[in-house]
LUMFI-701103 format. One line per field, with one value per residue (C-alpha): residue number from 1; x negated, y negated, z negated. Coordinates in pm, whole numbers, plus 50000, padded with zeros to 5 digits. Layout:
nr	c(NUM  ...)
c1	c(X  ...)
c2	c(Y  ...)
c3	c(Z  ...)
REM end
This chain:
nr	c(1  2  3  4  5  6  7  8  9  10  11  12  13  14  15  16  17  18  19  20  21  22  23  24  25  26  27  28  29  30  31  32  33  34  35  36  37  38  39  40  41  42  43  44  45  46  47  48  49  50  51  52  53  54  55  56  57  58  59  60  61  62  63  64  65  66  67  68  69  70  71  72  73  74  75  76  77  78  79  80  81  82  83  84  85  86  87  88  89  90  91  92  93  94  95  96  97  98  99  100  101  102  103  104  105  106  107  108  109  110  111  112  113  114  115  116  117  118  119  120  121  122  123  124  125  126  127  128  129  130  131  132  133  134  135  136  137  138  139  140  141  142  143  144  145  146  147  148  149  150  151  152  153  154  155  156  157  158  159  160  161  162  163  164  165  166  167  168  169  170  171  172  173  174  175  176  177  178  179  180  181  182  183  184  185  186  187  188  189  190  191  192  193  194  195  196  197  198  199  200  201  202  203  204  205  206  207  208  209  210  211  212  213  214  215  216  217  218  219  220  221  222  223  224  225  226  227  228  229  230  231  232  233  234  235  236  237  238  239  240  241  242  243  244  245  246  247  248  249  250  251  252  253  254  255  256  257  258  259  260  261  262  263  264  265  266  267  268  269  270  271  272  273  274  275  276  277  278  279  280  281  282  283  284  285  286  287  288  289  290  291  292  293  294  295  296  297  298  299  300  301  302  303  304  305  306  307  308  309  310  311  312  313  314  315  316  317  318  319  320  321  322  323  324  325  326  327  328  329  330  331  332  333  334  335  336  337  338  339  340  341  342  343  344  345  346  347  348  349  350  351  352  353  354  355  356  357  358  359  360  361  362  363  364  365  366  367  368  369  370  371  372  373  374  375  376  377  378  379  380  381  382  383  384  385  386  387  388  389  390  391  392  393  394  395  396  397  398  399  400  401  402  403  404  405  406  407  408  409  410  411  412  413  414  415  416  417  418  419  420  421  422  423  424  425  426  427  428  429  430  431  432  433  434  435  436  437  438  439  440  441  442  443  444  445  446  447  448  449  450  451  452  453  454  455  456  457  458  459  460  461  462  463  464  465  466  467  468  469  470  471  472  473  474  475  476  477  478  479  480  481  482  483  484  485  486  487  488  489  490  491  492  493  494  495  496  497  498  499  500  501  502  503  504  505  506  507  508  509  510  511  512  513  514  515  516  517  518  519  520  521  522  523  524  525  526  527  528  529  530  531  532  533  534  535  536  537  538  539  540  541  542  543  544  545  546  547  548  549  550  551  552  553  554  555  556  557  558  559  560  561  562  563  564  565  566  567  568  569  570  571  572  573  574  575  576  577  578  579  580  581  582  583  584  585  586  587  588  589  590  591  592  593  594  595  596  597  598  599  600  601  602  603  604  605  606  607  608  609  610  611  612  613  614  615  616  617  618  619  620  621  622  623  624  625  626  627  628  629  630  631  632  633  634  635  636  637  638  639  640  641  642  643  644  645  646  647  648  649  650  651  652  653  654  655  656  657  658  659  660  661  662  663  664  665  666  667  668  669  670  671  672  673  674  675  676  677  678  679  680  681  682  683  684  685  686  687  688  689  690  691  692  693  694  695  696  697  698  699  700  701  702  703  704  705  706  707  708  709  710  711  712  713  714  715  716  717  718  719)
c1	c(49982  49937  49909  49639  49342  49462  49218  49260  49176  49449  49707  49588  49626  49982  50187  50121  50268  50407  50465  50687  50730  50656  50400  50060  49895  50101  50022  49639  49658  49838  49597  49278  49479  49546  49156  49070  49297  49270  49631  49683  49863  49935  50095  50275  50467  50750  51037  50865  50571  50729  50944  50598  50447  50780  50795  50488  50613  50336  50499  50675  50689  50842  50829  51045  51170  51585  51514  51306  51398  51687  51797  51516  51501  51845  51820  51524  51758  52030  51831  51619  51986  52115  51843  51846  51443  51340  51175  51146  51243  51134  51314  51109  51267  51311  51693  51713  52092  52253  52440  52100  51979  52323  52361  51993  52080  52363  52156  51937  51667  51517  51356  51409  51124  51189  50930  50680  50604  50309  50032  50037  50395  50395  50082  50306  50647  50423  50206  50541  50719  50406  50407  50799  50752  50451  50698  50954  50740  50581  50926  51113  50756  50817  51198  51140  50843  51128  51350  51131  50989  51319  51400  51098  51148  51521  51375  51075  51304  51572  51370  51127  51049  51034  51282  51257  51464  51458  51608  51712  51603  51796  51686  51982  51968  52065  51900  51805  51763  51904  51601  51747  52052  51778  51580  51832  52173  52308  52463  52293  52611  52661  52351  52409  52465  52370  52055  51737  51706  52032  51789  51554  51501  51535  51201  51065  51240  50992  50757  50954  51037  50668  50662  50997  51106  50747  50684  50335  50183  49880  49634  49799  50124  50206  50068  50146  50316  50448  50763  51075  51434  51725  51913  52285  52543  52364  52458  52119  51831  51610  51699  51739  51433  51218  50863  50766  50521  50622  50490  50594  50566  50737  50909  50899  51046  50782  50617  50850  51163  51452  51348  50970  50790  51067  51102  51344  51346  51123  51067  50918  50871  50928  50762  50884  50555  50682  50593  50243  50224  50287  50040  49774  49845  49838  49489  49353  49434  49302  48993  48945  49056  48987  49273  49264  49259  49403  49067  48880  48570  48250  48313  48576  48314  48053  48240  48368  48022  47884  48144  48054  47675  47794  47957  47744  47487  47653  47753  47453  47708  47573  47746  47675  47708  47766  47701  47879  47869  48025  47900  48012  48237  48088  48099  48498  48538  48370  48526  48869  48891  48925  49293  49258  48935  49067  49401  49150  48931  49270  49304  48954  49064  49347  49149  48838  49108  49212  48860  48810  48938  49196  48926  48685  48657  48657  48570  48495  48179  48277  48262  48234  48071  48216  48099  48234  48178  48180  48209  48100  47907  47816  47578  47349  47553  47874  47781  47658  47988  48208  47997  48015  48414  48402  48199  48404  48727  48549  48497  48885  49003  49201  49498  49595  49782  49821  49396  49196  48907  48615  48401  48141  47966  47649  47621  47351  47356  47199  47264  47200  46981  46715  46747  46830  47009  47159  47448  47186  46930  47211  47368  47034  46888  47205  47170  46826  46918  47212  46933  46738  47078  47193  46824  46949  47170  47248  47436  47450  47368  47066  46957  46739  46365  46102  45918  46225  46132  45795  45873  46008  45748  45642  46028  46019  45630  45785  46114  45932  45685  45958  46054  45716  45633  45781  45675  45312  45281  45265  45508  45436  45566  45484  45659  45656  45775  46061  45964  46197  45988  46097  45975  45731  45937  45973  46303  46316  46075  46131  46065  45920  45861  45526  45394  45050  45106  44782  44748  44922  44797  44994  45351  45518  45899  46024  45910  46018  46304  46518  46407  46486  46854  46894  46808  46973  46649  46695  46918  46622  46395  46597  46698  46320  46262  46496  46387  45995  46080  46310  46040  45793  45933  46034  45625  45521  45518  45668  45959  46082  46139  46506  46675  46406  46572  46464  46570  46620  46691  47007  47003  47411  47342  47375  47711  47817  47686  47984  47783  47600  47731  47748  47385  47311  47439  47289  46957  46974  47120  46828  46575  46732  46712  46967  47203  47253  46905  46932  47027  47073  47004  47208  47225  47486  47489  47611  47861  48018  48026  48311  48368  48674  48458  48171  48435  48484  48184  48021  48294  48295  47893  47955  48222  47885  47700  47498  47419  47412  47194  47268  46941  46810  47115  47169  47071  47409  47752  47761  48104  48246  48556  48301  48128  48441  48578  48255  48076  47794  47570  47278  47202  46833  46753  46558  46225  46265  46443  46198  45938  46173  46180  45821  45779  46094  46300  46674  46746  46554  46842  47076  46867  47047  47352  47336  47182  47515  47747  47570  47573  47952  48014  47824  47578  47202  46972  46631  46407  46197  45891  45761  45391  45277  45306  45491  45737  45780  45794  46051  46251  46287  46374  46697  46755  46643  46434  46397  46148  45925  45649  45270  45197  45266  45188  45177  45303  45134  45137  45273  44917  44852  45154  44977  44994  44704  44895  45201  44985  44832  45166  45299  44983  45020  45397  45277  44944)
c2	c(50005  49646  49575  49852  49636  49364  49346  49263  48943  48852  49017  48834  48511  48583  48803  49108  49412  49474  49836  49924  50278  50453  50709  50567  50865  50758  50419  50487  50665  50404  50160  50341  50447  50050  49993  50202  50064  49703  49635  49348  49578  49539  49826  49770  49993  49778  49598  49266  49290  49316  48987  48845  48914  48843  48449  48367  48390  48578  48893  48960  49333  49514  49911  50025  50365  50341  50641  50409  50464  50222  50135  49895  49964  49856  49537  49397  49468  49287  49012  48952  48943  48711  48465  48480  48561  48697  48999  49325  49599  49934  50199  50510  50807  51192  51147  51355  51294  51090  50896  50764  50659  50445  50304  50188  50021  49842  49713  49509  49769  49745  50077  50410  50710  50988  51141  51320  51104  51144  50886  50862  50788  50531  50343  50278  50173  49936  49812  49799  49565  49333  49338  49246  48996  48851  48802  48685  48386  48351  48307  48119  47860  47851  47766  47518  47328  47386  47218  46909  46855  46820  46598  46401  46366  46277  45993  45895  45800  45666  45434  45357  44971  45063  45120  45494  45604  45893  45827  46078  46112  45814  45571  45584  45621  45969  45869  45594  45488  45271  45024  44925  44738  44560  44440  44307  44392  44659  44974  45264  45438  45118  45181  45533  45644  45297  45192  45097  44731  44589  44517  44372  44017  43964  43812  44150  44375  44500  44499  44724  44965  45074  45179  45231  45510  45648  46034  45989  46217  46219  45943  45813  45714  45398  45222  44872  44729  44394  44289  44070  44271  44064  44023  44104  43820  43468  43386  43208  43432  43192  43227  43568  43707  43929  44006  44376  44651  44965  45283  45588  45904  46190  46477  46811  47155  47356  47698  47967  47779  47815  47435  47495  47245  46997  46623  46576  46237  45983  45930  45606  45360  44996  44781  44392  44183  43856  43786  43875  43699  43351  43491  43534  43189  43071  43246  43051  42751  42816  42961  42635  42360  42269  42371  42032  41817  41936  41817  42058  42242  42305  42571  42375  42098  42271  42419  42097  41967  42255  42118  41816  41871  42123  41839  41569  41801  41777  41439  41299  41130  41106  41171  41075  41264  41084  41249  41103  41154  40993  40787  40806  41098  41347  41081  41058  41457  41528  41241  41254  41669  41865  41802  41438  41461  41689  41415  41169  41331  41361  40995  40958  41213  40958  40621  40772  40917  40546  40425  40686  40688  40949  41163  41142  41443  41416  41712  41813  42029  42095  41897  41525  41544  41450  41461  41235  41366  41065  41258  40987  40687  40393  40169  40262  40007  40218  40472  40234  39966  40301  40356  40018  40056  40368  40179  39858  40088  40296  39956  39886  40060  40376  40374  40699  40768  40376  40372  40158  40402  40212  40469  40412  40632  40680  40762  40881  40896  41144  41089  41336  41366  41142  41330  41669  41884  42113  42164  42236  41985  41706  41787  41824  41501  41331  41488  41380  41019  41034  41076  40758  40578  40630  40424  40127  39928  39685  39884  40257  40342  40478  40620  40919  40860  41106  40968  41090  41454  41545  41888  41708  41733  42060  42170  42019  42223  42533  42497  42422  42671  42958  42914  43029  43265  43557  43480  43418  43763  43556  43782  44126  44348  44522  44860  44921  45272  45375  45725  45980  46041  46401  46531  46267  46216  45865  45826  45469  45224  44874  44634  44290  44030  43815  43514  43425  43012  42951  42589  42672  43004  43280  43139  43290  43401  43217  42906  43023  43219  42915  42723  42999  43006  42673  42603  42941  43090  43329  43563  43616  43694  43914  44109  44129  44291  44553  44623  44688  44847  45112  45147  45193  45441  45641  45654  45709  46044  46061  45840  46165  46332  46435  46176  45898  45569  45237  44953  44622  44270  44094  43725  43545  43355  43697  43784  43451  43522  43654  43931  44017  44446  44435  44348  44554  44856  44741  44773  45046  45236  45079  45209  45566  45513  45709  45447  45670  45610  45222  45028  44683  44497  44225  43985  43943  43596  43656  43867  43545  43317  43496  43838  43904  43823  44022  44332  44328  44342  44560  44825  44817  44877  45163  45350  45392  45553  45238  45235  44921  44852  44563  44367  44217  44339  44234  43852  43745  43823  44172  44248  44618  44467  44397  44723  44917  44724  44756  45046  45002  45323  45167  44986  44810  44684  44349  44374  44138  44396  44650  44392  44360  44734  44744  44425  44497  44216  44264  44232  44577  44759  44662  44890  45173  45056  44957  45297  45475  45235  45299  45701  45685  45519  45785  45545  45540  45341  45227  45044  44754  44606  44937  44825  45041  45412  45338  45183  45496  45678  45447  45458  45806  45827  45660  45906  45656  45851  45635  45342  45089  44900  44810  45135  45347  45115  44744  44624  44790  44787  45071  45158  45258  45441  45776  46108  46049  45728  45956  46196  45883  45807  46158  46167  45832  45952  46311  46189)
c3	c(50003  50050  49655  49580  49669  49438  49161  48813  48822  49062  48912  48590  48737  48811  48541  48296  48226  47905  47767  47457  47297  47000  47056  46993  47178  47496  47448  47418  47767  47935  47801  47937  48273  48307  48269  48541  48790  48711  48585  48352  48096  47712  47493  47164  46934  46791  46862  46698  46875  47178  47111  47008  47367  47557  47377  47548  47911  48019  48105  48399  48359  48083  48056  47769  47617  47572  47327  47107  46758  46588  46987  46983  47376  47414  47183  47396  47697  47577  47465  47826  47967  47681  47767  48117  48148  48477  48361  48593  48338  48426  48181  48125  47902  47791  47863  48245  48209  48534  48233  48117  48442  48525  48200  48210  48591  48427  48141  48362  48478  48805  48795  48635  48490  48361  48081  48095  48419  48648  48593  48981  48967  48664  48877  49188  49019  48846  49153  49341  49037  49052  49450  49406  49187  49366  49741  49515  49365  49724  49877  49611  49662  50022  50013  49739  49979  50233  50026  49976  50306  50426  50173  50225  50595  50560  50273  50487  50834  50629  50393  50652  50726  51083  51341  51443  51761  52037  52342  52637  52997  53099  52811  52637  52185  52095  51733  51545  51176  50924  50971  51300  51086  50857  51140  51397  51258  51457  51289  51367  51548  51724  51953  51991  52366  52500  52704  52504  52717  52539  52261  52437  52526  52911  52960  52829  52990  53278  52997  52802  53057  53074  52697  52511  52730  52776  52919  52840  52502  52330  52403  52685  52533  52433  52128  51962  52276  52168  52297  52184  52032  52012  51662  51679  51650  51776  52163  52160  52243  52141  51822  51823  51922  51708  51800  51744  51810  51973  52005  52207  52329  52566  52400  52561  52553  52300  52435  52379  52398  52677  52806  52760  52938  53047  52975  52710  52615  52409  52049  51901  51664  51657  51370  51294  51323  51315  50987  51087  51418  51179  50932  51224  51342  50942  50886  51243  51109  50763  50916  51112  50873  50521  50299  50058  50302  50664  50821  51092  50870  50945  51177  51399  51359  51522  51767  51875  51861  52091  52331  52329  52406  52694  52840  52775  52963  53265  53257  53107  52858  52492  52124  51758  51462  51107  50776  50519  50119  49907  49593  49258  49338  49102  48804  48890  48937  48624  48424  48534  48609  48956  48985  49008  49233  49483  49507  49538  49831  50002  50027  50110  50415  50520  50487  50729  50972  51013  51104  51410  51776  51872  52042  51762  51499  51099  50897  50547  50499  50168  49826  49890  50212  50545  50899  51203  51601  51836  52146  52377  52295  52515  52325  52026  51852  51846  51564  51340  51397  51301  51027  50883  50967  50729  50458  50470  50398  50096  49965  49886  49594  49541  49321  49179  48897  48802  48793  49035  49169  49322  49561  49801  50112  50222  50600  50846  51201  51475  51836  52130  52279  52110  51804  51916  52127  51908  51685  51400  51460  51511  51154  50977  51119  51027  50666  50631  50707  50496  50210  50306  50367  49983  49926  50128  49878  50115  50398  50337  50645  50848  51198  51168  51254  51254  50956  50738  50736  50664  50803  51133  51365  51237  51310  51663  51735  51638  51835  52140  52097  52030  52427  52519  52236  52450  52768  52637  52434  52120  51905  51773  51549  51238  51109  50740  50643  50411  50207  50058  49743  49683  50020  50150  50442  50652  50644  50850  50982  50923  51219  51097  51377  51329  51532  51638  51773  51949  51771  51415  51360  51233  51131  50865  50941  50673  50863  51208  51184  51041  51304  51561  51419  51427  51837  51903  52056  51775  52016  52285  52021  51855  52204  52230  51855  51916  52268  52140  51881  52012  52258  51974  51818  52090  52163  51793  51713  51390  51581  51742  51373  51344  51069  51101  51172  51307  51044  51220  51034  51176  51210  51140  51488  51616  51477  51641  51953  52198  52365  52091  52069  52440  52463  52170  52306  52677  52539  52369  52697  52885  52635  52604  52200  52002  51828  51547  51479  51466  51145  51121  50761  50675  50373  50122  50214  50575  50453  50283  50579  50785  50668  50891  51178  51035  50953  51293  51496  51274  51293  51670  51647  51388  51630  51822  51542  51461  51092  50835  50501  50265  50262  49905  49723  49385  49479  49618  49584  49505  49571  49562  49770  50106  50030  50055  50371  50555  50735  50476  50478  50246  49942  49940  49600  49587  49499  49205  49023  49115  48931  48649  48597  48495  48307  48103  48199  48151  48501  48544  48328  48665  48885  48695  48713  49119  49199  48998  49190  49524  49478  49361  49672  49879  49981  49999  49802  49863  49647  49817  49695  49517  49448  49153  49049  48777  48927  49158  48824  48689  49016  48997  48658  48791  49049  49346  49565  49878  49833  50014  49952  49941  49706  50011  50333  50415  50763  51069  51408  51643  51718  51370  51321  51367  51214  51001  50838  50769  50588  50395  50292  50195  49970  49793  49724  49588  49433)
REM end
């Protein structure tokens, strides 16, 4: 039988057998038999013991002798029947009469055995009883799951906020759930038998025809088709439209059915996205405007400035940027409170707007800083005239909460092309000029001049030199390994760019990268770095090892570049470098610039296998929310925390917390700046097994990435 192969553990996990008999020798033999055949059997002599065992609820089979002294067996059967217990009763008795068997079955017994019985007969009866119990329980569970599934299906369909519908072959409704009444006002029965087009906006019928009655299935089926449906009861269509997303797929006869393969109709889901469309419009507005004043924010100001520069290059017109900082505002804000300060800023914004022409842009950068874009100026004096007008307007007192408030404003001016031809350069130079304007107690306005910034000359030299750096082969790439200290294996190589300027000598990335980002030259430089590093990794013997990644730092400016994803994938394809071996390192500060945009871009790259590491983790915002939303694979603990470990500073205690948090999120943890054996040992104790630092290797050129170097790194780990 099927049950013969069931062992003791499986029986024990289900139910046990209880034997009640007044013959001790028989009970002993039953216990031996049960042990030999792995049956979950307990044997007792008295009625009291039997009742105690049954009270535990662990027994599904009871073997009882109806000739037990003082009719104990009869009372046990009566108790089981009275309590409604679900127990399989087997009566074993020496009474061989037909009446004994009839009494036993009428008393609730399922099986009847005459004593003396053969062990095989008893064994077969008990196993059959247990198997019957098991099958009965399985059937009950199946029926229960089926009922729950049906109830859940009905609940989901009827309570769904989305409209769920079924059309026949002609596009007529054969089913629609109650959500259609909540969404459009039609009772479900009013739509049955009618064509779906009766609820579609006339302008969208042609579009809906390609989606709502779709015959396709699988990946080709309609998904998120945006159409407008009409509400019931309003004669004006413009007031009836509800914007929805439709997903639909064809229904076909299933294999083995009479109508196998025949198109039967369409199943679809309609989701109301009207509120989402309004929310998206609001989000777009909020993304480009200051919520307090309603003015354009930094992002929109830079977009308009960038567009103005592009127009001016074609027309040879000039523009100007004014950087404004309120005088004495901090004093008012601190003394009167932030709520008062916010309302005062709204008044300032209104007054400054009145000083400008229709085509000019006033933006709030944050705090008490504002910028003005004059997109077309005819004379050098035009920006100064606007600045003087703003200064004069700000000299007038503000009346707020019956108080008279006096503010001032200092304004710096930068013009294109004299003071810069990029967004970043003009804003920066106007900002520099503004600080000089604060020192001018008479006018509070200054036009940018080169002496105003000690670093301007170097900035310009770097800016112009960057244009030639790639063409003249001045850039090179160094590599620093990330080591798995448990195995000594190199898990990744971080590519680090260096610049050997012909006159300025070696320029630190800390000096030229910000300039490259401001001027936009970071885009070709980053593309050159990625292409060169991928080629070096493919040529390097260790680079072909399975799992060895190439780590490349990602600039915020790259994420703002419209073709960043396309250019990255193109370079990888042209070089033949596997995307899953590329890891971009991003900073927490980058994530806080525009998280929604960053999420979108990183997910596009992640879909191709590219991974991401958060560099200098712990020095920025360190938010769990962005770690969960972004496709992050690695956290790199900043070297300042690693130094704190050995020096015993309080920050060192954060390393263990970062490691534990990262491991709980399934992230790799890499410690940066490991320079001593003591740091390595401490990190090992904290279960941080991947490290990078001078203890293993300083950054090296591609030619130095030899097999001997790998062995030296492994020796450093194990030595």
